[in-house]
C-alpha positions in Angstrom: 36.5 19.4 -20.6 33.4 17.8 -19.2 31.0 20.2 -17.5 30.8 18.0 -14.1 27.8 20.8 -13.0 26.0 19.8 -16.3 26.2 16.0 -16.0 24.9 16.0 -12.5 22.1 17.8 -13.3 21.3 15.7 -16.5 22.3 12.2 -14.1 19.6 13.6 -11.5 16.8 14.5 -14.2 17.2 11.9 -16.6 18.5 8.7 -14.6 17.0 9.5 -10.6 13.8 11.8 -10.8 12.9 9.4 -13.7 12.9 6.0 -11.5 10.6 7.7 -9.0 12.9 9.1 -6.9 10.7 11.7 -5.2 12.7 12.7 -1.8 13.9 16.0 -2.5 16.4 15.7 0.6 18.0 12.6 -1.8 17.4 14.6 -5.2 18.9 18.1 -3.6 22.0 15.6 -2.2 22.7 14.1 -5.5 22.6 17.5 -7.2 25.2 19.1 -4.8 27.8 15.7 -4.2 30.2 15.9 -6.7 30.4 12.1 -8.3 34.1 12.8 -10.0 35.8 13.6 -6.6 35.4 10.5 -5.6 37.0 8.6 -8.4 40.6 8.3 -9.8 41.4 10.9 -12.1 41.0 8.5 -15.1 37.6 7.4 -13.9 36.0 11.1 -13.5 34.6 10.8 -17.4 32.3 7.9 -15.9 30.9 9.6 -12.8 27.5 10.5 -14.7 26.9 7.4 -16.8 23.8 5.3 -15.8 26.1 2.4 -14.8 28.6 1.0 -12.2 31.6 2.7 -11.8 34.7 0.2 -11.0 37.0 0.9 -8.3 39.2 -1.8 -8.6 39.5 -5.0 -6.8 36.2 -5.8 -7.7 34.7 -3.0 -6.1 32.1 -0.3 -7.9 30.3 2.9 -7.2 26.7 1.7 -7.3 24.7 2.9 -10.4 23.2 6.3 -9.4 19.3 5.3 -10.1 19.8 2.0 -7.9 21.3 4.0 -5.0 19.0 6.7 -5.1 15.8 4.1 -5.0 17.8 1.9 -2.1 18.5 5.5 -0.3 14.6 6.3 -0.5 13.6 3.0 0.4 15.4 3.5 4.0 12.7 6.2 4.6 15.3 7.8 6.8 14.3 10.8 8.9 16.7 14.3 8.5 17.6 13.2 12.5 18.0 8.8 11.4 21.3 7.2 12.0 22.6 5.4 9.5 25.3 2.7 8.7 27.0 2.4 5.2 28.3 -0.8 4.6 30.9 -1.1 1.9 31.5 2.6 1.6 34.4 2.5 -0.6 35.2 5.6 -1.4 32.4 7.5 0.3 30.3 8.9 -2.4 27.2 7.2 -1.1 28.0 7.8 2.8 28.3 12.0 1.3 24.6 11.7 -0.3 23.2 9.9 3.3 25.5 12.7 5.2 22.9 15.3 3.7 19.8 13.3 4.1 19.9 11.6 7.5 21.8 13.1 11.1 24.9 10.6 11.3 26.2 8.5 9.1 28.7 5.5 10.0 30.6 4.6 6.9 31.9 1.2 7.1 34.8 -0.3 5.1 37.2 -3.2 5.2 39.6 -2.3 2.5 42.4 -0.2 3.3 42.9 1.7 0.5 39.6 2.6 -0.2 39.3 3.3 3.8 41.7 5.7 3.2 40.2 7.2 0.0 37.0 7.7 2.6 38.7 9.1 5.1 40.3 11.8 2.9 37.0 12.3 0.7 34.5 12.6 3.7 37.0 14.5 5.9 34.6 18.0 6.1 31.7 16.3 6.9 31.0 16.8 10.7 28.1 14.0 11.1 30.2 11.3 9.3 32.5 8.5 11.1 34.6 6.2 8.6 35.5 3.0 10.5 37.5 -0.2 9.3 36.0 -3.8 10.0 34.5 -6.8 8.3 31.7 -5.4 6.6 29.3 -9.0 7.6 30.1 -7.8 11.2 28.9 -4.4 10.8 29.5 -1.8 13.1 27.9 -2.5 16.5 29.1 0.6 18.9 27.4 3.0 16.3 24.0 1.5 16.6 21.5 0.9 16.3 20.9 2.0 13.2 17.6 3.4 11.6 18.5 2.5 8.1 21.4 0.7 6.8 22.7 0.4 3.5 24.8 -2.4 1.8 26.6 -0.8 -0.9 26.5 -3.7 -3.4 25.0 -7.3 -4.4 24.6 -9.8 -1.4 23.7 -13.5 -1.7 22.6 -13.3 2.5 22.2 -10.8 5.1 24.0 -11.4 8.1 22.5 -11.6 11.5 24.8 -9.4 13.2 23.4 -6.7 10.7 20.0 -7.3 11.5 20.7 -7.0 15.3 22.0 -3.7 14.7 19.0 -2.3 12.9 16.6 0.1 15.6 12.9 -1.0 16.2 11.4 0.4 13.0 14.6 0.6 11.3 15.2 -0.5 7.6 17.7 -2.7 5.9 18.3 -2.0 2.2 20.4 -4.1 -0.7 20.6 -6.0 -3.8 19.7 -9.1 -3.0 21.4 -12.2 -5.4 24.7 -12.1 -6.8 23.0 -12.8 -10.8 20.7 -11.5 -13.2 17.7 -12.3 -11.4 18.6 -10.3 -8.4 16.2 -8.0 -6.4 16.7 -4.6 -4.6 14.7 -5.8 -1.3 14.1 -3.9 2.3 14.7 -6.0 5.5 12.8 -4.0 8.5 12.5 -4.7 11.8 9.5 -4.6 14.1 9.9 -5.4 17.7 11.5 -8.7 17.6 10.6 -9.6 14.1 12.3 -9.3 10.8 10.3 -9.1 7.5 11.5 -8.4 4.1 10.0 -6.6 0.6 10.8 -7.1 -2.6 11.5 -3.5 -4.3 12.8 -3.8 -8.2 15.0 -5.8 -10.3 18.3 -4.6 -9.6 22.4 -5.5 -10.3 25.6 -4.5 -8.2 28.7 -6.0 -8.1 29.0 -8.2 -5.1 30.5 -7.1 -1.9 33.0 -9.4 0.0 32.0 -11.9 2.3 28.7 -11.7 1.3 28.4 -15.1 -1.3 27.3 -18.1 0.3 29.8 -21.0 0.8 29.1 -23.5 -1.6 26.9 -26.7 -0.8 28.6 -29.9 -0.9 26.6 -33.1 -2.0 27.7 -36.6 -1.1 
């Protein structure tokens, strides 16, 4: 039988701390949240490995190190408001709920939405909403941080408009081997961006650029 508590400790110490994640709130949250509880019983043995865990239909739980570094890059205050786009079964949302003040979790897949609502029902500072991922969730904004839980080839304008002044959106930008974790930040009406580190993730539905045709 797997000792999940020991596996969780090893994940944080061996994968997350060693990747320069120093925010004590994130480390504590990843110690506390049982990642296996957000997976089907047949998948729990993969919960603490250094990889994306497949959930079916092309969706995954992000690799722990990538997720932790993205959350750290949002630089959230304890009272911050954050939008988790593509929350899947809700693991990252549960981590964010221990780092920020309020979390809106957005999912468009009906089955995953149902799982997230069940998994997060005991979290008083979390709301799970259903809708197109590319549209974000404007009624809950503006947000101090937005996490895109997967790779994207572009960031839609509606998501950037939902950032608070000084807010940050983090994602894995690019769908191939050259993808980079990237932070977008709002300053007044201006949006800037900065590359953070090499990363890879499963592509979120709706975030591939349409093919361009040349005549």
